[in-house]
N, C-alpha and C positions, 0 to 999 in steps of 0.2 A: 503494499500499500504506499503511493507517494504522498508525500508531503507536501510539495514543490518547495522553493527555495527559499520563500520567508514566510515563519510561522509566528503565531500569536500565542501565546499560551496567558489565559485570565481565568481568574476564579477569586471566590473570595479571601479575605487575608488569612491566612494560614493553610490555606488549601494545599500546598505545596506546589504551588504555581514557578517557584523561582528551582524546587528539586527537580522538575520534569522537565524544565529548560535548561538546566545542564546537563540532564541524561540526554535529552533530546539533541543538544547541540554537540556534545560528545558522538554520539550515533553517529550523528549525520555528518560532522567534522564542519560545522557550519558556527561561525560565531555568536558568541550568546551576548545578548544585551538586556539589562536589568534596567528597568526604566526609575525603581527607586535609586539606585546609584546616580541617576542625572537627577533626580528630584530633589536630593536631601543633599543641605548644606551641613556646613557646623552647624554646631547645637541645636539640633532637629529643625535648622529654618529649611522653610520649603523654596526653592529655587524660582523669583520670577515667572510666570507663564512665559513670555518671550526669549529668557534663558533657557529653560527648560524646551522649550519647542525649538529652538536652536538647536540644542544639546542632543534632543532626538534625532532632528533630520540629519545632523553630522552622522550621528550614532549607525545612521538606516539607509546610508550612501549607497552600499555593499548593494551585490546582488544577492547574496546569502546571508541568513542571520535567523536567528530563533529570539524570540523577545517574550520577556516577562511582564505584564503591569495591567493593569485596569485604568491607566489615568484618561478623563474624559479631555482633558487639557488636550492630549497631544493622541487622542484615538482617530482623528482625520489624519493625521501623516501615518499614522500606525497601521492600522488598518485597510486606508486606499494603496498599500503599497504591498499588503500582506495576501499569500495566496491562500491559508489555513489557519484557522483559529483551533485553537484545542481551549476546549471552556472545562473547568473541573467545577464541575456539580453536584459538590457532595454533602450530604445530609448536618445539617448545624451540629448534630452531635459530634461528628468524626472529624469535621473542622476544628470544634471547641477543644478536642481533645490534642490533634496535633498541634496546635497555637500553644496549649499550657505546655506540652514536651519540649517544644522548639523555645519558647519564651523561658522555662526553666533552666534550658542550657545553657543559652543566651546570658542568664543573670548569671549562672554561677561560674562557667568561665571569662566573664566580661571581653567576650567576641565582639568586634570591633565589625562595624558596620557601614555602613556608607559616611565619608568625610570625617569619621573618628567617632560617630555618633554611636553609641549602646545602650543595649536596652538596660532599662533600671526596674526594678520589681516596684518603686514609687511609682512607675508611669503605669502600672496596671491598673490602677485606681482611680475612678474620677473621669473627665469627659474626653482623657486620651488613649484613655485605656481599648489594647488591641481589639481585648475580649468584648465588649460593647461596641467597635468598631462592627467586628466579624457579624456579630447579633444584628446590627440594623444594615448590614449592606447585604448580606445573602440572601433576604428576602427581595431585596431591591435588582439582585443581581437577575434573578430565576424571574422576573417580572419584566425586566427590563432586557437583558439580551437577545430572547428569539424574534423582540421586535426590532432590535437593532439588527438583525441579522436577516428581514425581510426587508431593510429600505435600500432604496433601488442603486448607492452608491456604495453598496458592502454587499451584492449581487454577486459578484466574483469569488467569494470567499466560500473555500468547502469547511464547515463547520462540522468538528468534532467533538460531539457533544458526551463527557465522560461523569457516569454516576457513580463511581464508586474506586477505590485507591483499586481495587484488585481488576476492574476493568479497566483502569490507567495501563497495571501492569503490563495486562494481557496485548492492548493495544500498543503500548510503546515495544514489548517484544516480537510485533511484527512489522515494526517499519524496517525496512532496509538499513543495513549499516554501512556505511561509505566505505569503498574498496580504498586503500593506502596505496599510494603508486610504488609501484617496484623499484 
């Protein structure tokens, strides 16, 4: 099953977008572009939209790539060039479980994310909580993505709708691996 040359992985925070995009990038031998890395600046400051859009456009100048992220500010740039969208549409308990494991690991190891940012336990409570964000956005994605996929400007996209980690693993196993030159 062909993915095409330009693939976007979308889904609710914690669903595994970046993990799948990295795996797909390695399998296809395409560059991986993480939109979070283009969006977040030091001290968790968001890049101004014009800068974020310029960074995104530059990152997608090549003919082959795998992108992960849901940013509406750059959807027109990303989706208009993409050939395939992989939508990780998992049940909320799966997402929250994955998010808990990921967040605990990142907090415990003080893993650096983008621009020197690190997740802190204190950030998981209150209005900036990734858990609250997941609860808020998962129903919205389920409502909005099918409508986006029907819009004429995105009619060219092949949509792969994956509803469980097991389904995703089976799909990924069937993506042809790039043949390394001899």
